[in-house]
C-alpha positions as protocol buffer text, in pm:
chain_id: "A"
residue {
  index: 1
  type: MET
  ca { x: -2 y: 0 z: -13 }
}
residue {
  index: 2
  type: ALA
  ca { x: 124 y: 336 z: -77 }
}
residue {
  index: 3
  type: ARG
  ca { x: 206 y: 602 z: 188 }
}
residue {
  index: 4
  type: ARG
  ca { x: 22 y: 891 z: 254 }
}
residue {
  index: 5
  type: PHE
  ca { x: 89 y: 1210 z: 347 }
}
residue {
  index: 6
  type: CYS
  ca { x: -67 y: 1523 z: 414 }
}
residue {
  index: 7
  type: ALA
  ca { x: -53 y: 1784 z: 197 }
}
residue {
  index: 8
  type: ALA
  ca { x: -15 y: 2068 z: 498 }
}
residue {
  index: 9
  type: CYS
  ca { x: 190 y: 1938 z: 781 }
}
residue {
  index: 10
  type: GLY
  ca { x: 347 y: 1637 z: 540 }
}
residue {
  index: 11
  type: ARG
  ca { x: 288 y: 1399 z: 805 }
}
residue {
  index: 12
  type: GLU
  ca { x: 190 y: 1028 z: 728 }
}
residue {
  index: 13
  type: SER
  ca { x: -168 y: 977 z: 763 }
}
residue {
  index: 14
  type: GLU
  ca { x: -392 y: 650 z: 729 }
}
residue {
  index: 15
  type: VAL
  ca { x: -664 y: 896 z: 618 }
}
residue {
  index: 16
  type: LEU
  ca { x: -666 y: 1182 z: 410 }
}
residue {
  index: 17
  type: ILE
  ca { x: -957 y: 1409 z: 350 }
}
residue {
  index: 18
  type: LYS
  ca { x: -910 y: 1612 z: 28 }
}
residue {
  index: 19
  type: GLY
  ca { x: -542 y: 1569 z: 73 }
}
residue {
  index: 20
  type: LEU
  ca { x: -523 y: 1677 z: 443 }
}
residue {
  index: 21
  type: CYS
  ca { x: -468 y: 1467 z: 772 }
}
residue {
  index: 22
  type: PRO
  ca { x: -798 y: 1482 z: 1004 }
}
residue {
  index: 23
  type: GLU
  ca { x: -617 y: 1763 z: 1222 }
}
residue {
  index: 24
  type: CYS
  ca { x: -515 y: 1985 z: 957 }
}
residue {
  index: 25
  type: PHE
  ca { x: -869 y: 1939 z: 783 }
}
residue {
  index: 26
  type: THR
  ca { x: -1064 y: 2044 z: 1088 }
}
residue {
  index: 27
  type: THR
  ca { x: -817 y: 2287 z: 1164 }
}
residue {
  index: 28
  type: ARG
  ca { x: -835 y: 2470 z: 815 }
}
residue {
  index: 29
  type: VAL
  ca { x: -1181 y: 2395 z: 697 }
}
residue {
  index: 30
  type: GLY
  ca { x: -1363 y: 2316 z: 1043 }
}
residue {
  index: 31
  type: GLY
  ca { x: -1565 y: 2017 z: 1138 }
}
residue {
  index: 32
  type: ALA
  ca { x: -1905 y: 2157 z: 1202 }
}
residue {
  index: 33
  type: LYS
  ca { x: -2107 y: 2442 z: 1038 }
}
residue {
  index: 34
  type: GLY
  ca { x: -2311 y: 2691 z: 1258 }
}
residue {
  index: 35
  type: THR
  ca { x: -2052 y: 2683 z: 1543 }
}
residue {
  index: 36
  type: PRO
  ca { x: -2174 y: 3020 z: 1728 }
}
residue {
  index: 37
  type: SER
  ca { x: -1950 y: 3198 z: 1964 }
}
residue {
  index: 38
  type: ARG
  ca { x: -2214 y: 3207 z: 2205 }
}
residue {
  index: 39
  type: PHE
  ca { x: -2543 y: 2999 z: 2223 }
}
residue {
  index: 40
  type: ARG
  ca { x: -2869 y: 3147 z: 2408 }
}
residue {
  index: 41
  type: VAL
  ca { x: -3145 y: 2957 z: 2595 }
}
residue {
  index: 42
  type: THR
  ca { x: -3440 y: 3084 z: 2788 }
}
residue {
  index: 43
  type: VAL
  ca { x: -3462 y: 2938 z: 3173 }
}
residue {
  index: 44
  type: CYS
  ca { x: -3706 y: 2997 z: 3394 }
}
residue {
  index: 45
  type: ARG
  ca { x: -3589 y: 3194 z: 3709 }
}
residue {
  index: 46
  type: PHE
  ca { x: -3843 y: 3032 z: 3914 }
}
residue {
  index: 47
  type: CYS
  ca { x: -3831 y: 2657 z: 3856 }
}
residue {
  index: 48
  type: GLY
  ca { x: -3533 y: 2646 z: 3630 }
}
residue {
  index: 49
  type: ARG
  ca { x: -3654 y: 2468 z: 3349 }
}
residue {
  index: 50
  type: VAL
  ca { x: -3511 y: 2567 z: 3021 }
}
residue {
  index: 51
  type: LYS
  ca { x: -3716 y: 2629 z: 2705 }
}
residue {
  index: 52
  type: ARG
  ca { x: -3658 y: 2350 z: 2437 }
}
residue {
  index: 53
  type: GLY
  ca { x: -3892 y: 2436 z: 2144 }
}
residue {
  index: 54
  type: THR
  ca { x: -4194 y: 2495 z: 2241 }
}
residue {
  index: 55
  type: ARG
  ca { x: -4145 y: 2264 z: 2559 }
}
residue {
  index: 56
  type: TRP
  ca { x: -4006 y: 2347 z: 2889 }
}
residue {
  index: 57
  type: VAL
  ca { x: -3797 y: 2090 z: 3002 }
}
residue {
  index: 58
  type: GLU
  ca { x: -3626 y: 1995 z: 3359 }
}
residue {
  index: 59
  type: ALA
  ca { x: -3317 y: 2148 z: 3453 }
}
residue {
  index: 60
  type: GLY
  ca { x: -3304 y: 2273 z: 3829 }
}
residue {
  index: 61
  type: SER
  ca { x: -2952 y: 2410 z: 3841 }
}
residue {
  index: 62
  type: PHE
  ca { x: -2689 y: 2579 z: 3637 }
}
residue {
  index: 63
  type: PRO
  ca { x: -2494 y: 2258 z: 3520 }
}
residue {
  index: 64
  type: ALA
  ca { x: -2843 y: 2078 z: 3445 }
}
residue {
  index: 65
  type: ALA
  ca { x: -2943 y: 2406 z: 3243 }
}
residue {
  index: 66
  type: VAL
  ca { x: -2603 y: 2403 z: 3054 }
}
residue {
  index: 67
  type: ASP
  ca { x: -2618 y: 2026 z: 2967 }
}
residue {
  index: 68
  type: VAL
  ca { x: -2938 y: 2103 z: 2788 }
}
residue {
  index: 69
  type: ALA
  ca { x: -2815 y: 2406 z: 2611 }
}
residue {
  index: 70
  type: VAL
  ca { x: -2550 y: 2193 z: 2451 }
}
residue {
  index: 71
  type: GLY
  ca { x: -2763 y: 1929 z: 2366 }
}
residue {
  index: 72
  type: MET
  ca { x: -2972 y: 2185 z: 2192 }
}
residue {
  index: 73
  type: LEU
  ca { x: -2621 y: 2349 z: 2038 }
}
residue {
  index: 74
  type: ILE
  ca { x: -2522 y: 1979 z: 1894 }
}
residue {
  index: 75
  type: GLU
  ca { x: -2895 y: 1943 z: 1730 }
}
residue {
  index: 76
  type: ARG
  ca { x: -2827 y: 2216 z: 1497 }
}
residue {
  index: 77
  type: LEU
  ca { x: -2485 y: 2166 z: 1408 }
}
residue {
  index: 78
  type: LYS
  ca { x: -2419 y: 2007 z: 1061 }
}
residue {
  index: 79
  type: PRO
  ca { x: -2063 y: 1818 z: 957 }
}
residue {
  index: 80
  type: VAL
  ca { x: -1852 y: 1999 z: 712 }
}
residue {
  index: 81
  type: GLU
  ca { x: -1856 y: 1803 z: 405 }
}
residue {
  index: 82
  type: PRO
  ca { x: -1722 y: 1532 z: 353 }
}
residue {
  index: 83
  type: LEU
  ca { x: -1728 y: 1494 z: 672 }
}
residue {
  index: 84
  type: GLU
  ca { x: -2046 y: 1290 z: 853 }
}
residue {
  index: 85
  type: GLY
  ca { x: -2270 y: 1294 z: 1170 }
}
residue {
  index: 86
  type: VAL
  ca { x: -2207 y: 1492 z: 1438 }
}
residue {
  index: 87
  type: GLU
  ca { x: -2196 y: 1344 z: 1833 }
}
residue {
  index: 88
  type: LEU
  ca { x: -2140 y: 1457 z: 2195 }
}
residue {
  index: 89
  type: GLU
  ca { x: -1833 y: 1290 z: 2301 }
}
residue {
  index: 90
  type: ARG
  ca { x: -1855 y: 1533 z: 2666 }
}
residue {
  index: 91
  type: TRP
  ca { x: -1869 y: 1894 z: 2746 }
}
residue {
  index: 92
  type: GLU
  ca { x: -1652 y: 2043 z: 3064 }
}
residue {
  index: 93
  type: PRO
  ca { x: -1712 y: 2395 z: 3182 }
}
residue {
  index: 94
  type: LEU
  ca { x: -1395 y: 2636 z: 3164 }
}
residue {
  index: 95
  type: SER
  ca { x: -1569 y: 2842 z: 3408 }
}
residue {
  index: 96
  type: GLU
  ca { x: -1825 y: 2820 z: 3688 }
}
residue {
  index: 97
  type: PRO
  ca { x: -2144 y: 2752 z: 3539 }
}
residue {
  index: 98
  type: ASP
  ca { x: -2366 y: 3042 z: 3595 }
}
residue {
  index: 99
  type: TRP
  ca { x: -2598 y: 3251 z: 3367 }
}
residue {
  index: 100
  type: ARG
  ca { x: -2291 y: 3298 z: 3144 }
}
residue {
  index: 101
  type: THR
  ca { x: -2052 y: 2971 z: 3118 }
}
residue {
  index: 102
  type: ARG
  ca { x: -1760 y: 2900 z: 2889 }
}
residue {
  index: 103
  type: VAL
  ca { x: -1770 y: 2518 z: 2781 }
}
residue {
  index: 104
  type: LEU
  ca { x: -1543 y: 2313 z: 2584 }
}
residue {
  index: 105
  type: ILE
  ca { x: -1726 y: 2040 z: 2383 }
}
residue {
  index: 106
  type: ARG
  ca { x: -1591 y: 1793 z: 2239 }
}
residue {
  index: 107
  type: LEU
  ca { x: -1746 y: 1608 z: 1945 }
}
residue {
  index: 108
  type: SER
  ca { x: -1687 y: 1303 z: 1711 }
}
residue {
  index: 109
  type: LEU
  ca { x: -1781 y: 1310 z: 1348 }
}
residue {
  index: 110
  type: SER
  ca { x: -1662 y: 1046 z: 1076 }
}
residue {
  index: 111
  type: TYR
  ca { x: -1524 y: 1012 z: 735 }
}
residue {
  index: 112
  type: LYS
  ca { x: -1541 y: 696 z: 572 }
}
residue {
  index: 113
  type: GLY
  ca { x: -1613 y: 507 z: 899 }
}
residue {
  index: 114
  type: VAL
  ca { x: -1311 y: 669 z: 1096 }
}
residue {
  index: 115
  type: ALA
  ca { x: -1379 y: 864 z: 1405 }
}
residue {
  index: 116
  type: ILE
  ca { x: -1236 y: 1242 z: 1358 }
}
residue {
  index: 117
  type: PRO
  ca { x: -1242 y: 1449 z: 1704 }
}
residue {
  index: 118
  type: TYR
  ca { x: -1342 y: 1799 z: 1708 }
}
residue {
  index: 119
  type: THR
  ca { x: -1350 y: 2046 z: 1980 }
}
residue {
  index: 120
  type: ILE
  ca { x: -1557 y: 2339 z: 2039 }
}
residue {
  index: 121
  type: ASP
  ca { x: -1484 y: 2651 z: 2244 }
}
residue {
  index: 122
  type: THR
  ca { x: -1807 y: 2885 z: 2304 }
}
residue {
  index: 123
  type: HIS
  ca { x: -2025 y: 3046 z: 2546 }
}
residue {
  index: 124
  type: ILE
  ca { x: -2360 y: 2911 z: 2687 }
}
residue {
  index: 125
  type: GLU
  ca { x: -2595 y: 3208 z: 2799 }
}
residue {
  index: 126
  type: LEU
  ca { x: -2910 y: 3152 z: 2975 }
}
residue {
  index: 127
  type: GLU
  ca { x: -3168 y: 3398 z: 2965 }
}
residue {
  index: 128
  type: PRO
  ca { x: -3394 y: 3431 z: 3277 }
}
residue {
  index: 129
  type: SER
  ca { x: -3749 y: 3443 z: 3185 }
}
residue {
  index: 130
  type: ILE
  ca { x: -4059 y: 3307 z: 3349 }
}
residue {
  index: 131
  type: CYS
  ca { x: -4245 y: 2980 z: 3224 }
}
residue {
  index: 132
  type: PRO
  ca { x: -4662 y: 2948 z: 3189 }
}
residue {
  index: 133
  type: LEU
  ca { x: -4665 y: 2716 z: 3461 }
}
residue {
  index: 134
  type: CYS
  ca { x: -4470 y: 2970 z: 3717 }
}
residue {
  index: 135
  type: GLU
  ca { x: -4660 y: 3257 z: 3538 }
}
residue {
  index: 136
  type: ILE
  ca { x: -5009 y: 3121 z: 3688 }
}
residue {
  index: 137
  type: ARG
  ca { x: -4859 y: 3019 z: 4013 }
}
residue {
  index: 138
  type: GLN
  ca { x: -4734 y: 3368 z: 4071 }
}
residue {
  index: 139
  type: SER
  ca { x: -5016 y: 3536 z: 3992 }
}
residue {
  index: 140
  type: GLY
  ca { x: -5214 y: 3316 z: 4146 }
}
residue {
  index: 141
  type: GLU
  ca { x: -5464 y: 3242 z: 3882 }
}
residue {
  index: 142
  type: TYR
  ca { x: -5607 y: 2873 z: 3879 }
}
residue {
  index: 143
  type: ASP
  ca { x: -5780 y: 2648 z: 3638 }
}
residue {
  index: 144
  type: THR
  ca { x: -5939 y: 2416 z: 3855 }
}
residue {
  index: 145
  type: LEU
  ca { x: -6006 y: 2374 z: 4269 }
}
residue {
  index: 146
  type: VAL
  ca { x: -6088 y: 2091 z: 4425 }
}
residue {
  index: 147
  type: GLN
  ca { x: -6248 y: 2087 z: 4772 }
}
residue {
  index: 148
  type: VAL
  ca { x: -6197 y: 1790 z: 4961 }
}
residue {
  index: 149
  type: ARG
  ca { x: -6405 y: 1767 z: 5287 }
}
residue {
  index: 150
  type: GLY
  ca { x: -6443 y: 1490 z: 5510 }
}
residue {
  index: 151
  type: ALA
  ca { x: -6579 y: 1372 z: 5860 }
}
residue {
  index: 152
  type: SER
  ca { x: -6409 y: 1471 z: 6194 }
}
residue {
  index: 153
  type: SER
  ca { x: -6281 y: 1098 z: 6212 }
}
residue {
  index: 154
  type: VAL
  ca { x: -6102 y: 1166 z: 5872 }
}
residue {
  index: 155
  type: ASP
  ca { x: -5750 y: 1263 z: 5831 }
}
residue {
  index: 156
  type: VAL
  ca { x: -5827 y: 1466 z: 5540 }
}
residue {
  index: 157
  type: ARG
  ca { x: -5457 y: 1627 z: 5479 }
}
residue {
  index: 158
  type: ARG
  ca { x: -5305 y: 1244 z: 5452 }
}
residue {
  index: 159
  type: GLU
  ca { x: -5558 y: 1129 z: 5209 }
}
residue {
  index: 160
  type: VAL
  ca { x: -5467 y: 1437 z: 5005 }
}
residue {
  index: 161
  type: GLU
  ca { x: -5090 y: 1400 z: 5052 }
}
residue {
  index: 162
  type: LYS
  ca { x: -5160 y: 1007 z: 4949 }
}
residue {
  index: 163
  type: ALA
  ca { x: -5363 y: 1097 z: 4609 }
}
residue {
  index: 164
  type: LEU
  ca { x: -5114 y: 1370 z: 4499 }
}
residue {
  index: 165
  type: GLU
  ca { x: -4818 y: 1137 z: 4546 }
}
residue {
  index: 166
  type: HIS
  ca { x: -5033 y: 852 z: 4361 }
}
residue {
  index: 167
  type: ALA
  ca { x: -5130 y: 1071 z: 4088 }
}
residue {
  index: 168
  type: SER
  ca { x: -4789 y: 1242 z: 4045 }
}
residue {
  index: 169
  type: VAL
  ca { x: -4951 y: 1590 z: 3912 }
}
residue {
  index: 170
  type: TRP
  ca { x: -4666 y: 1822 z: 4099 }
}
residue {
  index: 171
  type: ASP
  ca { x: -4601 y: 2029 z: 3799 }
}
residue {
  index: 172
  type: ALA
  ca { x: -4953 y: 2128 z: 3768 }
}
residue {
  index: 173
  type: LEU
  ca { x: -5013 y: 2208 z: 4166 }
}
residue {
  index: 174
  type: ILE
  ca { x: -5032 y: 2554 z: 4269 }
}
residue {
  index: 175
  type: GLU
  ca { x: -5160 y: 2508 z: 4630 }
}
residue {
  index: 176
  type: VAL
  ca { x: -5292 y: 2334 z: 4937 }
}
residue {
  index: 177
  type: ILE
  ca { x: -5448 y: 2544 z: 5168 }
}
residue {
  index: 178
  type: GLU
  ca { x: -5596 y: 2403 z: 5465 }
}
residue {
  index: 179
  type: SER
  ca { x: -5934 y: 2550 z: 5606 }
}
residue {
  index: 180
  type: ARG
  ca { x: -6164 y: 2492 z: 5915 }
}
residue {
  index: 181
  type: ASP
  ca { x: -6381 y: 2252 z: 5621 }
}
residue {
  index: 182
  type: GLY
  ca { x: -6113 y: 2085 z: 5480 }
}
residue {
  index: 183
  type: ILE
  ca { x: -5835 y: 2132 z: 5224 }
}
residue {
  index: 184
  type: ASP
  ca { x: -5879 y: 2307 z: 4868 }
}
residue {
  index: 185
  type: VAL
  ca { x: -5620 y: 2191 z: 4608 }
}
residue {
  index: 186
  type: TYR
  ca { x: -5551 y: 2414 z: 4344 }
}
residue {
  index: 187
  type: PHE
  ca { x: -5451 y: 2309 z: 4002 }
}
residue {
  index: 188
  type: THR
  ca { x: -5321 y: 2473 z: 3647 }
}
residue {
  index: 189
  type: HIS
  ca { x: -5508 y: 2255 z: 3413 }
}
residue {
  index: 190
  type: ARG
  ca { x: -5834 y: 1993 z: 3451 }
}
residue {
  index: 191
  type: GLY
  ca { x: -5648 y: 1702 z: 3342 }
}
residue {
  index: 192
  type: ALA
  ca { x: -5425 y: 1710 z: 3652 }
}
residue {
  index: 193
  type: ALA
  ca { x: -5704 y: 1774 z: 3888 }
}
residue {
  index: 194
  type: SER
  ca { x: -5903 y: 1493 z: 3710 }
}
residue {
  index: 195
  type: LYS
  ca { x: -5646 y: 1235 z: 3797 }
}
residue {
  index: 196
  type: PHE
  ca { x: -5613 y: 1393 z: 4129 }
}
residue {
  index: 197
  type: VAL
  ca { x: -5983 y: 1313 z: 4191 }
}
residue {
  index: 198
  type: LYS
  ca { x: -5929 y: 948 z: 4065 }
}
residue {
  index: 199
  type: ALA
  ca { x: -5655 y: 876 z: 4263 }
}
residue {
  index: 200
  type: LEU
  ca { x: -5869 y: 997 z: 4576 }
}
residue {
  index: 201
  type: THR
  ca { x: -6161 y: 821 z: 4507 }
}
residue {
  index: 202
  type: ARG
  ca { x: -5996 y: 505 z: 4442 }
}
residue {
  index: 203
  type: ALA
  ca { x: -5793 y: 485 z: 4790 }
}
residue {
  index: 204
  type: ARG
  ca { x: -6079 y: 509 z: 4978 }
}
residue {
  index: 205
  type: GLN
  ca { x: -6465 y: 583 z: 4973 }
}
residue {
  index: 206
  type: ALA
  ca { x: -6569 y: 930 z: 4813 }
}
residue {
  index: 207
  type: SER
  ca { x: -6767 y: 1086 z: 4569 }
}
residue {
  index: 208
  type: ILE
  ca { x: -6820 y: 1399 z: 4411 }
}
residue {
  index: 209
  type: SER
  ca { x: -7073 y: 1589 z: 4553 }
}
residue {
  index: 210
  type: ARG
  ca { x: -7081 y: 1888 z: 4341 }
}
residue {
  index: 211
  type: THR
  ca { x: -6896 y: 2032 z: 4026 }
}
residue {
  index: 212
  type: ARG
  ca { x: -6976 y: 2405 z: 3909 }
}
residue {
  index: 213
  type: HIS
  ca { x: -6798 y: 2650 z: 3646 }
}
residue {
  index: 214
  type: GLU
  ca { x: -6736 y: 3013 z: 3692 }
}
residue {
  index: 215
  type: ILE
  ca { x: -6677 y: 3227 z: 3407 }
}
residue {
  index: 216
  type: VAL
  ca { x: -6375 y: 3456 z: 3469 }
}
residue {
  index: 217
  type: GLY
  ca { x: -6315 y: 3558 z: 3091 }
}
residue {
  index: 218
  type: THR
  ca { x: -6189 y: 3502 z: 2740 }
}
residue {
  index: 219
  type: ASN
  ca { x: -5864 y: 3341 z: 2624 }
}
residue {
  index: 220
  type: ARG
  ca { x: -5665 y: 3468 z: 2333 }
}
residue {
  index: 221
  type: SER
  ca { x: -5897 y: 3333 z: 2050 }
}
residue {
  index: 222
  type: GLY
  ca { x: -6217 y: 3500 z: 2230 }
}
residue {
  index: 223
  type: LYS
  ca { x: -6356 y: 3200 z: 2344 }
}
residue {
  index: 224
  type: THR
  ca { x: -6514 y: 3224 z: 2717 }
}
residue {
  index: 225
  type: ARG
  ca { x: -6259 y: 3104 z: 2977 }
}
residue {
  index: 226
  type: THR
  ca { x: -6424 y: 2918 z: 3323 }
}
residue {
  index: 227
  type: ARG
  ca { x: -6280 y: 2816 z: 3640 }
}
residue {
  index: 228
  type: LYS
  ca { x: -6404 y: 2448 z: 3750 }
}
residue {
  index: 229
  type: THR
  ca { x: -6450 y: 2360 z: 4127 }
}
residue {
  index: 230
  type: ILE
  ca { x: -6485 y: 1973 z: 4231 }
}
residue {
  index: 231
  type: THR
  ca { x: -6620 y: 1951 z: 4572 }
}
residue {
  index: 232
  type: VAL
  ca { x: -6512 y: 1564 z: 4727 }
}
residue {
  index: 233
  type: ARG
  ca { x: -6621 y: 1383 z: 5001 }
}
residue {
  index: 234
  type: LEU
  ca { x: -6445 y: 1133 z: 5196 }
}
residue {
  index: 235
  type: LYS
  ca { x: -6685 y: 916 z: 5379 }
}
């Protein structure tokens, strides 16, 4: 087999990409298109979720938010021809993870089945905002109220906590308020409230004694917006 040498550095190389060894090719031509000097993502300043497209995904800490941001960045990169694929090997912070973090991202590309390493040095910037769920929580607005009532011998709070745990609707939970009559549980949407009520009625004998709707205005499309109140009585 003929020996192959890089046209730029003169070193022998098993793989030549347009006459260049992988190191010279990625240094001169690059490895991935669209590599930014900084990459911005939106983060909820209350719960720490990161906005990914139309969804808000869990993060909760600066390192976790940066990790989500790095994943979003990698998805946007395209390999420089004739290289193929852009896969994340790992990333490491070059500064303390914060609202603005310098990161070193190590990628793996390929050429004719041979892995080609490539490194990106960039800044991840987290832009503080507020997610829809926290906006509802902060404003005190709610969609559905479940009023849980029971006889004096029933530990209502305990039953509510068990039902919430079983239904796993924490993201939609706004507030749990205890009063002389029982416990009021506020939700951001009716699907979560329905799951909670089902969990409550399955766990012990209970019945829905009243359901009512209250008109509270209109939504952005002009349709009437209502709030729902469900009263559940534990036997």
